[in-house]
N, C-alpha and C positions, 0 to 999 in steps of 0.2 A: 775894326777889324776888317780885310778887305778878304773875301774868297772869291773859290774859285770852282765851278760845280761839273763834273765830267762825267752828264747821264746821259744817255741815249732814252728814257721811259720817262714820257715828258711828266704823268703824272708822278713818277718818283721821284722825280724834277720839283716838281712844282711844290711837293709834298717836303722836298727838303731843304726845301730855301723858305718857306715857310715856317716854319720848326727855328732855322737860323735867327728869321727876319725877331721872331719870337723871344728868342733867348737878350738878344741884346739889340736895341737901338744904334748900338756899334754896328752891330756891323752890317757892310754894303757886301752886295752879293754883282760882283763886276759881269760875270759873264756862264751863263750852263753852256758848251762844251759837246755837244751830244754824238759825237764819233771821234777815231784818229785822228783822221784825216785833217777835221776843224781845230782838234785841241792840239797836235803838235807844230805844228807851224804858231800858234795863235800863242805857247809858252818860251818859244825861240824866242817875240819877240816883247813878249808883254809881261813873262814872270816875279820880274824885278816890286810891279806893282801887288806881288800879292802876299798875303801874312800864311796862308793857310789851302789847300788844295781837298776837296773830297769829291773820291775817285770810283767811281761803279766800275768792278772788274773786268767782267763782260759784256761789251760793247758791240754796235753792229757789224765792226769791221774788225774785229778783235780784240786781246785782253789789252788793259792801257800797262799793263806791265811793257810792252813795245813802247810805249812813250817813252819807256829809261833806257833804252836800247839807243834812242835819235834821237835825245835832250840832255844835256845832264841839270836833272833838276833839283833843281837850288831853293827847295822852299819844304815844310814837312807837307806831310799825306795822310791823309786819314778815308781809308777806303770801304766802299760798301758794297755787300753782295746777297747776292741769296744763299750761298753756297763756303761751303766751311773747307773746301780744299785745299782753297790759294792761302791760308795762314800764314806758311812756312816761307814763300814767297815774296808776301806782304812785305814782312819785317827784313828781307833781303835789297830792299830800298829803304824810303826816306819818311815810311811808315812809324806812326805817332799812335795808331790805332784803327783798328777792324772790325765794322762795325756789321751783322746780319738783318740781312732785308726778313721781315718787314723793320724798319728801324721807327723809334717809339724817341719823342719830344728826350728825353728820360737818357734815351743816347746819348742821341748829340750832345746836351748839357753837358755827361761826365768826357763825350770826349772833347770839349773845347776847352773845361775845368783842366783837364790834364794837358792841355797844352798852353796853357796859363800858369799853372804850375812848375811846367819844366821852364819858362822864359821868366820865372822872378828865380829861377836856380843858376842864370849864367846875369850877368852885368848887363847885355846888350841885344839885343834881339836880332841883329848879326850871328851871333856866338852864339844862339840858340837855331840857326839857321846852319849853319856851318857844324855844328857838332851833331845837326840831326843830320847831313850832309856826309861827315865822317863816317858814321855810322851805317851807312845803306852805301857807302862808298864800293864799287866795283876797279877793277885794277884794268888798266888797258887793254881795249880792245885788241887780240891781234888776228879775229880771220874774217874777213868777210863774205861774205852770200851774193853770186850776183849769178843773173840770167844767159844762157847761150839759148835761146830761143824756149822750145819745151824744157833744156839742160839745167840745171845750179850748178854750180862751180862755187868749194871753198877758197877764198885765194889767202895766204898768209900776211898782212901786214907786212913785214920783212922786205916782203914778194914786192909790194907798193911802189911804184915809182913815185907817184905824185899825185892828188886828186885836183883839178882843178871845175869851173864853174862859167857854162854858157848860159844866159839871158835863168831860167832858173832849175836849168838841167846839170846837177853834176856827177861829174865822171873822175873813174879812176884809174891810171894805167900802170898796167903791171911792168915787168921786167922782160918781160917778153915782143914789148909792143903792141900788145894789146888793150882799146880801153872797153871799157862799161860805163854804163848807166846806174847809176846806183838812188837811194832812194834818200838822202842823207842831206843838210844843209852842209855848209861848213862849218857855219858856227859850233853845229852838234862833234863834226868832225873834231875840232880843235879839244872841245873836252874829251871825247872818246880815245884819241891818240897819246900815244908815248912821245911827251914834248922832247924827250932826247931824242929821240929819232927823225922827229917830224914840225914843222914848221911855217907858218902862215906869213906865206912875203908878202903877199899885200889881199886886195879883197877877192879876187877871183883862183887863187891855188893857194895850196897846204904839198909840199916840198919832202922831200924823202933827204937827209943826207947823204947816203949812197949813190943816190942820182944827179949829185952833185958833181961836174966836172971840169968846171971853172969859173971863178967869177971877178966883173974885171968892174973896175971905178966906172960911173958911168955919169949921164948930163945929170945938174943940179945935185951931187951928194949920194946920187941913185946906187945901187947895185947890178947888174946885168948877169945874169945867174944863165951858163949851157949846162943842158939836163941829158942824160939819157936814159931812157930815148928821146930823140929829137921836141920838143913841144911846139906842135905849131903857128903860135907866139910868139914872138918875142916876152921873155918870162923877167921882171925886173923888180927888187925888192923895192919897196914905197921908202921915199927919204925919212920917214918919223919908224920904220921899222929896223932904218938900217946897222945902228948901235946895238937893237937887239938877239940881229941876226950875227952881226959877228962876233958877239958872246955865246950864240947856241953855236955856232960854228967851229969857234976855240973852245966846245967843251967847258964852257964857264957858267953852269947854268941858275 
């Protein structure tokens, strides 16, 4: 069983790791992540190798619930916290248990046995992960907060024309031609946006169907898009996505 610990208190993380290894020699702690800043990119890139997350709720740079607004977490989560007021919020996401600190070895044992029991009720590990994901599944994100200096605006998803990446930065362009830097990856946006409205055209862009004003057959069987507002660079649908783009554009999801 491969486990990831999200915990900002070194002593608490060390204690949890010790209990996990005591529970079974088959347990492997892949990493300990001490903040949202470290956890979010790690989960985006590596969560397929994880069987279960142990997450402290209150981290040094925010609540771990923020992870679920930035990343589609597809694996079960066991929350740990010193407070009980977060229990309802915990079970709105992929939580299978909620452990109050100070955590005992008995708490860990019960939580992992509960996870094993749930796995036994499904024929494959993939089904348990999907079942847990569906329990905590949220509707598609319909608003994004953006900053303008010291001001914060709320922009509806429908008014966003496209998202694009420049290096590690991701921007959204609204229907008035204004662009904003946002703290999301394109991978996480794919999971959060309505797939009937948005399509990932290539590695660096996601477009709103209502922004497309022209589609031209391009070199090497690719497609070139013209958007409103105009993009700074040429926007091309990558060859491997052309067939799916045509289905999406025609409404055949």
